Backbone as JSON Lines, residues from 0, in Angstrom:
{"i":0,"aa":"M","n":[-22.52,1.02,-11.5],"ca":[-23.7,1.7,-11.25],"c":[-22.73,2.54,-9.78]}
{"i":1,"aa":"L","n":[-22.87,1.95,-8.83],"ca":[-21.78,2.48,-8.22],"c":[-20.49,3.83,-8.42]}
{"i":2,"aa":"L","n":[-20.01,3.45,-9.36],"ca":[-19.18,3.94,-9.41],"c":[-19.83,5.82,-10.27]}
{"i":3,"aa":"I","n":[-21.39,5.53,-11.32],"ca":[-21.63,6.3,-11.21],"c":[-22.43,7.36,-10.21]}
{"i":4,"aa":"L","n":[-22.88,6.98,-9.33],"ca":[-22.77,7.43,-8.44],"c":[-21.98,7.73,-7.6]}
{"i":5,"aa":"R","n":[-21.09,7.51,-7.43],"ca":[-20.17,8.15,-6.44],"c":[-20.02,9.42,-6.93]}
{"i":6,"aa":"E","n":[-19.59,9.41,-8.48],"ca":[-18.85,10.76,-9.66],"c":[-19.92,11.62,-8.91]}
{"i":7,"aa":"R","n":[-21.09,10.94,-8.71],"ca":[-22.5,12.26,-9.37],"c":[-22.29,12.63,-7.2]}
{"i":8,"aa":"N","n":[-22.02,12.24,-6.41],"ca":[-22.05,12.8,-5.69],"c":[-20.73,13.77,-4.89]}
{"i":9,"aa":"A","n":[-19.42,13.46,-5.81],"ca":[-18.21,13.7,-5.59],"c":[-18.89,15.07,-6.43]}
{"i":10,"aa":"I","n":[-19.28,15.46,-8.02],"ca":[-19.77,16.62,-8.03],"c":[-20.62,17.23,-7.31]}
{"i":11,"aa":"A","n":[-21.83,16.56,-6.64],"ca":[-22.63,17.37,-6.03],"c":[-21.86,18.75,-5.05]}
{"i":12,"aa":"L","n":[-20.74,17.75,-4.54],"ca":[-19.82,18.39,-3.45],"c":[-19.01,18.61,-3.71]}
{"i":13,"aa":"S","n":[-18.94,19.63,-5.06],"ca":[-17.42,20.36,-5.83],"c":[-16.93,21.42,-4.76]}
{"i":14,"aa":"N","n":[-18.45,21.96,-4.41],"ca":[-17.92,23.24,-3.28],"c":[-17.48,23.06,-2.17]}
{"i":15,"aa":"V","n":[-18.03,21.94,-1.39],"ca":[-17.24,21.69,-0.52],"c":[-16.29,20.43,0.3]}
{"i":16,"aa":"I","n":[-15.94,19.6,-0.7],"ca":[-14.35,19.51,-1.17],"c":[-13.57,19.73,-1.98]}
{"i":17,"aa":"Q","n":[-12.77,19.85,-2.37],"ca":[-12.12,20.85,-3.52],"c":[-10.86,19.49,-4.34]}
{"i":18,"aa":"V","n":[-11.01,18.45,-3.32],"ca":[-9.82,17.63,-4.46],"c":[-10.82,16.18,-5.35]}
{"i":19,"aa":"S","n":[-12.22,16.48,-5.47],"ca":[-13.11,15.56,-5.94],"c":[-12.62,15.55,-6.89]}
{"i":20,"aa":"H","n":[-12.03,14.51,-8.17],"ca":[-12.62,14.67,-9.71],"c":[-12.14,13.95,-10.31]}
{"i":21,"aa":"L","n":[-12.71,13.57,-11.48],"ca":[-12.1,11.65,-12.27],"c":[-10.9,11.5,-12.07]}
{"i":22,"aa":"K","n":[-9.81,12.43,-11.88],"ca":[-8.42,11.69,-12.02],"c":[-8.29,10.7,-11.21]}
{"i":23,"aa":"L","n":[-9.07,10.73,-9.67],"ca":[-9.23,9.78,-8.43],"c":[-9.71,8.55,-8.88]}
{"i":24,"aa":"L","n":[-10.27,8.64,-9.42],"ca":[-11.58,7.8,-9.86],"c":[-10.05,6.42,-10.98]}
{"i":25,"aa":"L","n":[-9.33,7.5,-11.4],"ca":[-8.47,6.17,-11.95],"c":[-7.41,5.35,-10.89]}
{"i":26,"aa":"S","n":[-7.16,5.6,-9.74],"ca":[-6.73,5.06,-9.07],"c":[-7.5,3.92,-7.81]}
{"i":27,"aa":"D","n":[-8.76,4.84,-7.77],"ca":[-9.52,3.55,-6.88],"c":[-9.82,2.71,-7.09]}
{"i":28,"aa":"V","n":[-10.2,2.23,-8.25],"ca":[-9.8,0.71,-8.68],"c":[-8.96,-0.44,-7.96]}
{"i":29,"aa":"F","n":[-7.93,0.74,-8.74],"ca":[-7.13,-0.56,-8.32],"c":[-6.53,-0.38,-7.35]}
{"i":30,"aa":"S","n":[-7.18,0.2,-6.34],"ca":[-6.18,0.64,-5.06],"c":[-6.97,-0.63,-4.78]}
{"i":31,"aa":"M","n":[-8.51,-0.81,-4.53],"ca":[-9.46,-0.96,-3.53],"c":[-9.15,-2.83,-4.73]}
{"i":32,"aa":"G","n":[-8.61,-3.17,-5.73],"ca":[-8.41,-4.45,-6.06],"c":[-7.26,-5.05,-5.11]}
{"i":33,"aa":"F","n":[-6.22,-3.9,-4.92],"ca":[-4.74,-4.12,-4.29],"c":[-5.53,-4.49,-2.9]}
{"i":34,"aa":"V","n":[-6.26,-4.17,-2.28],"ca":[-6.72,-3.89,-0.98],"c":[-7.38,-5.54,-0.54]}
{"i":35,"aa":"V","n":[-8.29,-5.52,-1.32],"ca":[-8.65,-7.01,-1.91],"c":[-8.26,-8.12,-1.3]}
{"i":36,"aa":"L","n":[-7.11,-7.81,-2.65],"ca":[-5.61,-9.27,-2.96],"c":[-5.28,-8.81,-1.73]}
{"i":37,"aa":"L","n":[-4.46,-7.96,-1.43],"ca":[-3.9,-8.13,0.2],"c":[-4.39,-8.79,1.28]}
{"i":38,"aa":"L","n":[-6.34,-8.76,1.57],"ca":[-6.6,-9.64,2.8],"c":[-6.95,-10.38,2.36]}
{"i":39,"aa":"W","n":[-7.0,-11.15,0.95],"ca":[-7.34,-12.37,0.95],"c":[-6.02,-13.14,1.19]}
{"i":40,"aa":"L","n":[-4.66,-12.9,0.49],"ca":[-3.07,-13.09,0.8],"c":[-3.78,-13.17,2.77]}
{"i":41,"aa":"M","n":[-3.36,-12.19,2.84],"ca":[-3.06,-11.99,4.74],"c":[-4.08,-13.74,4.73]}
{"i":42,"aa":"F","n":[-5.4,-13.47,4.81],"ca":[-6.04,-14.27,6.11],"c":[-5.96,-15.9,4.65]}
{"i":43,"aa":"R","n":[-5.08,-16.17,3.7],"ca":[-5.14,-17.45,3.56],"c":[-3.34,-17.37,4.51]}
{"i":44,"aa":"W","n":[-2.15,-16.72,4.56],"ca":[-1.44,-16.72,5.52],"c":[-1.79,-17.29,6.49]}
{"i":45,"aa":"F","n":[-2.9,-16.18,6.97],"ca":[-3.15,-17.04,8.65],"c":[-4.11,-18.97,8.91]}
{"i":46,"aa":"E","n":[-4.62,-18.81,7.72],"ca":[-5.01,-20.14,8.0],"c":[-3.6,-21.4,8.27]}
{"i":47,"aa":"R","n":[-2.57,-21.04,6.94],"ca":[-1.57,-21.97,7.59],"c":[-0.14,-21.58,7.61]}
{"i":48,"aa":"P","n":[0.23,-20.52,8.73],"ca":[1.45,-19.51,8.32],"c":[2.83,-20.53,8.28]}
{"i":49,"aa":"H","n":[2.11,-21.92,8.73],"ca":[3.84,-22.55,8.67],"c":[3.78,-23.2,7.1]}
{"i":50,"aa":"E","n":[3.34,-23.28,6.65],"ca":[2.94,-24.09,5.2],"c":[3.29,-22.91,4.3]}
{"i":51,"aa":"R","n":[2.76,-21.5,4.37],"ca":[2.69,-20.23,3.26],"c":[3.89,-19.64,3.74]}
{"i":52,"aa":"R","n":[5.1,-19.7,3.39],"ca":[5.66,-19.18,3.61],"c":[6.31,-17.76,2.4]}
{"i":53,"aa":"N","n":[6.04,-18.27,1.1],"ca":[6.22,-17.7,-0.16],"c":[5.21,-16.85,0.45]}
{"i":54,"aa":"A","n":[3.66,-16.81,0.99],"ca":[3.07,-15.71,0.58],"c":[3.31,-14.54,1.21]}
{"i":55,"aa":"L","n":[4.18,-14.63,2.57],"ca":[4.42,-13.05,3.34],"c":[5.46,-13.08,2.08]}
{"i":56,"aa":"L","n":[6.26,-12.61,1.01],"ca":[6.57,-12.46,0.66],"c":[5.76,-12.21,-0.85]}
{"i":57,"aa":"T","n":[4.36,-12.33,-1.06],"ca":[3.7,-11.97,-2.14],"c":[3.08,-11.0,-1.64]}
{"i":58,"aa":"L","n":[2.74,-11.03,-0.21],"ca":[2.28,-10.42,0.62],"c":[2.58,-8.73,0.63]}
{"i":59,"aa":"G","n":[4.07,-8.93,0.82],"ca":[4.5,-7.87,0.87],"c":[4.65,-6.66,-0.36]}
{"i":60,"aa":"G","n":[5.03,-8.05,-1.7],"ca":[4.77,-7.08,-2.95],"c":[3.38,-6.33,-3.43]}
{"i":61,"aa":"V","n":[2.57,-6.9,-2.99],"ca":[1.22,-6.6,-2.93],"c":[1.02,-5.11,-2.53]}
{"i":62,"aa":"L","n":[1.11,-5.05,-1.58],"ca":[1.7,-3.74,-0.5],"c":[2.37,-2.72,-1.22]}
{"i":63,"aa":"G","n":[3.92,-3.47,-1.63],"ca":[4.31,-2.5,-2.29],"c":[3.53,-1.53,-3.91]}
{"i":64,"aa":"L","n":[3.12,-2.38,-4.39],"ca":[2.2,-2.28,-5.23],"c":[1.08,-1.14,-4.91]}
{"i":65,"aa":"L","n":[0.4,-1.22,-3.82],"ca":[-0.45,-0.22,-3.17],"c":[-0.47,0.28,-3.29]}
{"i":66,"aa":"T","n":[1.16,0.49,-2.46],"ca":[1.44,1.93,-2.46],"c":[2.12,2.56,-3.81]}
{"i":67,"aa":"L","n":[2.03,1.73,-4.85],"ca":[2.86,2.41,-5.73],"c":[1.63,3.54,-6.43]}
{"i":68,"aa":"T","n":[0.3,2.84,-6.21],"ca":[-0.81,3.64,-6.32],"c":[-1.41,4.27,-5.89]}
{"i":69,"aa":"R","n":[-0.78,4.15,-4.63],"ca":[-1.69,5.94,-3.58],"c":[-0.41,5.39,-2.62]}
{"i":70,"aa":"G","n":[-0.27,6.86,-2.01],"ca":[0.95,7.18,-1.52],"c":[0.58,6.76,0.12]}
{"i":71,"aa":"H","n":[-0.24,6.09,0.58],"ca":[-0.57,6.77,1.93],"c":[-0.66,4.67,2.44]}
{"i":72,"aa":"P","n":[-0.77,4.13,2.06],"ca":[-1.5,2.54,2.34],"c":[0.25,2.41,2.86]}
{"i":73,"aa":"I","n":[1.3,3.23,2.57],"ca":[2.82,2.56,2.92],"c":[2.92,2.84,5.03]}
{"i":74,"aa":"L","n":[1.22,3.43,5.4],"ca":[1.81,3.7,6.8],"c":[0.58,2.32,7.32]}
{"i":75,"aa":"L","n":[0.21,1.65,6.72],"ca":[-0.36,0.28,6.71],"c":[1.12,-1.51,7.18]}
{"i":76,"aa":"L","n":[1.94,-0.47,6.97],"ca":[3.64,-1.36,6.86],"c":[3.56,-1.83,8.15]}
{"i":77,"aa":"P","n":[3.66,-0.68,9.45],"ca":[4.21,-1.68,10.46],"c":[3.51,-2.26,11.36]}
{"i":78,"aa":"I","n":[1.91,-1.68,11.1],"ca":[0.66,-2.15,12.07],"c":[1.07,-4.23,10.88]}
{"i":79,"aa":"I","n":[0.95,-3.76,9.85],"ca":[1.62,-6.05,9.31],"c":[2.71,-6.42,9.68]}
{"i":80,"aa":"V","n":[3.48,-5.53,9.64],"ca":[4.96,-5.91,10.16],"c":[4.82,-6.78,12.09]}
{"i":81,"aa":"V","n":[3.97,-6.17,12.77],"ca":[3.62,-6.13,13.88],"c":[3.05,-7.34,13.92]}
{"i":82,"aa":"V","n":[1.66,-7.77,13.2],"ca":[0.59,-9.5,13.21],"c":[1.7,-9.56,12.54]}
{"i":83,"aa":"I","n":[2.65,-10.1,11.68],"ca":[3.2,-11.16,11.57],"c":[4.29,-11.2,12.7]}
{"i":84,"aa":"F","n":[4.61,-10.46,12.9],"ca":[6.0,-10.5,14.34],"c":[5.18,-11.59,15.16]}
{"i":85,"aa":"F","n":[3.95,-10.8,15.63],"ca":[3.18,-11.54,17.32],"c":[2.56,-12.78,16.47]}
{"i":86,"aa":"F","n":[1.74,-12.94,15.34],"ca":[1.0,-14.41,15.46],"c":[1.52,-15.69,14.75]}
{"i":87,"aa":"H","n":[1.59,-16.64,16.22],"ca":[1.41,-17.77,16.35],"c":[3.18,-17.91,15.46]}
{"i":88,"aa":"A","n":[3.8,-18.01,16.07],"ca":[5.25,-17.37,16.62],"c":[6.13,-18.0,17.86]}
{"i":89,"aa":"T","n":[6.3,-19.44,17.76],"ca":[7.15,-19.32,19.03],"c":[8.15,-19.05,19.11]}
{"i":90,"aa":"R","n":[9.21,-19.09,18.46],"ca":[10.89,-19.06,18.15],"c":[10.96,-18.1,18.03]}
{"i":91,"aa":"L","n":[12.17,-16.93,18.17],"ca":[12.26,-15.28,18.1],"c":[13.25,-15.29,16.5]}
{"i":92,"aa":"S","n":[13.22,-16.34,16.17],"ca":[13.88,-16.47,14.87],"c":[13.36,-16.77,13.79]}
{"i":93,"aa":"Q","n":[12.39,-17.56,14.07],"ca":[10.65,-17.56,13.23],"c":[9.97,-15.97,13.27]}
{"i":94,"aa":"R","n":[9.61,-15.27,13.98],"ca":[9.3,-14.05,13.72],"c":[10.13,-13.11,13.41]}
{"i":95,"aa":"G","n":[11.33,-13.42,13.08],"ca":[12.43,-12.58,12.1],"c":[12.6,-12.98,10.36]}
{"i":96,"aa":"M","n":[12.55,-14.47,10.53],"ca":[12.39,-14.98,9.67],"c":[11.27,-14.27,8.76]}
{"i":97,"aa":"R","n":[9.76,-14.22,9.22],"ca":[8.38,-14.31,8.97],"c":[8.38,-12.95,8.44]}
{"i":98,"aa":"S","n":[8.55,-11.78,9.74],"ca":[8.81,-10.23,8.86],"c":[9.36,-9.71,8.24]}
{"i":99,"aa":"G","n":[11.22,-10.43,8.04],"ca":[11.76,-10.33,7.12],"c":[11.28,-10.37,5.55]}
{"i":100,"aa":"L","n":[10.17,-11.47,4.86],"ca":[9.91,-12.25,4.1],"c":[8.64,-11.04,3.73]}
{"i":101,"aa":"F","n":[8.47,-10.61,4.52],"ca":[7.19,-9.32,4.15],"c":[7.97,-8.33,3.46]}
{"i":102,"aa":"L","n":[8.99,-7.81,4.76],"ca":[9.73,-6.73,4.26],"c":[10.66,-6.23,3.05]}
{"i":103,"aa":"A","n":[11.13,-8.04,2.34],"ca":[11.26,-7.89,1.45],"c":[10.68,-7.62,0.06]}
{"i":104,"aa":"G","n":[9.09,-8.32,0.49],"ca":[8.36,-8.04,-0.52],"c":[8.32,-6.97,-0.83]}
{"i":105,"aa":"V","n":[8.39,-6.07,0.12],"ca":[7.28,-4.55,-0.03],"c":[9.08,-3.89,-0.44]}
{"i":106,"aa":"I","n":[10.36,-4.35,0.19],"ca":[11.23,-2.89,-0.82],"c":[11.67,-3.47,-2.14]}
{"i":107,"aa":"L","n":[11.42,-5.07,-2.33],"ca":[11.55,-6.03,-4.28],"c":[10.63,-4.46,-4.58]}
{"i":108,"aa":"V","n":[9.98,-4.4,-4.47],"ca":[9.06,-3.73,-5.43],"c":[8.96,-1.57,-4.9]}
{"i":109,"aa":"L","n":[9.1,-1.42,-4.62],"ca":[9.76,0.05,-4.09],"c":[11.14,0.49,-4.2]}
{"i":110,"aa":"L","n":[11.65,-0.52,-4.4],"ca":[13.68,0.09,-5.1],"c":[13.52,0.3,-6.32]}
{"i":111,"aa":"P","n":[13.0,0.14,-6.9],"ca":[13.01,0.37,-8.58],"c":[12.26,1.85,-8.44]}
{"i":112,"aa":"W","n":[11.05,2.15,-7.84],"ca":[10.91,3.55,-7.25],"c":[11.83,4.36,-7.08]}
{"i":113,"aa":"F","n":[12.26,3.98,-5.57],"ca":[12.63,5.1,-5.29],"c":[14.12,5.26,-5.69]}
{"i":114,"aa":"W","n":[14.46,4.75,-6.2],"ca":[15.82,4.91,-7.4],"c":[15.9,5.71,-8.44]}
{"i":115,"aa":"R","n":[14.8,5.36,-8.97],"ca":[14.2,6.58,-10.25],"c":[13.95,7.95,-9.42]}
{"i":116,"aa":"I","n":[13.02,7.74,-7.92],"ca":[12.43,9.19,-7.69],"c":[14.31,9.71,-7.12]}
{"i":117,"aa":"Y","n":[15.05,8.83,-6.65],"ca":[16.46,9.83,-5.88],"c":[18.06,10.4,-7.26]}
{"i":118,"aa":"E","n":[17.14,9.01,-8.58],"ca":[18.06,9.48,-9.92],"c":[17.57,11.14,-10.15]}
{"i":119,"aa":"T","n":[16.4,11.83,-10.41],"ca":[15.56,12.65,-10.97],"c":[15.47,13.67,-9.98]}
{"i":120,"aa":"T","n":[15.62,13.8,-7.79],"ca":[15.71,14.64,-7.82],"c":[16.77,14.81,-6.74]}
{"i":121,"aa":"G","n":[17.81,13.65,-6.41],"ca":[18.5,13.52,-5.75],"c":[18.16,13.61,-3.56]}
{"i":122,"aa":"R","n":[17.25,12.49,-3.94],"ca":[17.03,13.18,-2.61],"c":[15.75,11.57,-3.1]}
{"i":123,"aa":"F","n":[16.0,10.96,-1.1],"ca":[14.49,10.03,-1.43],"c":[13.47,10.11,-0.73]}
{"i":124,"aa":"G","n":[13.01,10.29,-1.6],"ca":[11.04,9.77,-1.24],"c":[10.04,8.87,-2.26]}
{"i":125,"aa":"L","n":[8.87,9.21,-1.95],"ca":[8.07,7.83,-2.18],"c":[7.13,8.53,-3.34]}
{"i":126,"aa":"Q","n":[7.33,10.46,-3.44],"ca":[6.57,11.31,-4.69],"c":[7.58,12.21,-4.8]}
{"i":127,"aa":"S","n":[6.76,12.44,-6.11],"ca":[7.96,13.47,-6.5],"c":[7.44,13.98,-8.29]}
{"i":128,"aa":"P","n":[7.02,14.99,-8.32],"ca":[6.97,16.04,-7.6],"c":[6.12,16.12,-6.25]}
{"i":129,"aa":"V","n":[6.32,16.72,-5.1],"ca":[4.77,16.9,-4.17],"c":[3.33,17.45,-4.9]}
{"i":130,"aa":"S","n":[2.61,16.89,-4.92],"ca":[1.02,16.37,-5.34],"c":[0.9,18.09,-4.99]}
{"i":131,"aa":"P","n":[0.28,19.07,-5.86],"ca":[-0.65,19.72,-4.99],"c":[-0.95,19.85,-3.99]}
{"i":132,"aa":"Y","n":[-2.63,18.6,-3.83],"ca":[-2.87,18.32,-3.02],"c":[-2.18,18.27,-1.74]}
{"i":133,"aa":"S","n":[-1.21,17.84,-1.79],"ca":[-0.52,17.85,-0.74],"c":[0.25,19.15,0.3]}
{"i":134,"aa":"A","n":[0.82,19.91,-1.11],"ca":[1.19,21.15,-0.71],"c":[0.07,22.16,-0.61]}
{"i":135,"aa":"N","n":[-1.37,21.85,-1.14],"ca":[-2.06,22.69,-0.11],"c":[-2.9,22.13,1.26]}
{"i":136,"aa":"L","n":[-2.59,21.22,1.6],"ca":[-2.77,20.7,2.61],"c":[-1.91,20.87,3.96]}
{"i":137,"aa":"A","n":[-0.73,20.94,3.15],"ca":[0.82,21.31,4.49],"c":[0.54,22.78,3.97]}
{"i":138,"aa":"G","n":[0.32,23.67,3.66],"ca":[0.03,25.37,3.65],"c":[-0.96,25.33,4.65]}
């Protein structure tokens, strides 16, 4: 019912918002699911950070998958790294290991995509080609 109301409002506002269409709804559901999973994993890790080291690798993988469904969640990367770095760690090596595990999870998921973009365009990037919405926004 909420999705129907969302689409109804999007159609009603189509003269004001030029990018609202049903195709955006396809990635919204997956993005919402990945955000919920990301938060759940983060809160589980906050409960016992010393026991759940592998949760950071999984957390990074989920952020990577979220970035593949929509490009802009990559902006969460530095925020989460800072939170992980400063949360409940006494030694610098422990902080570095935690941040490294998280970043390894992100890199493991995004590396095949970066390689594919590099093979097709000759440059590294997150999106190829640039979406019409981004080009319109940049203009």
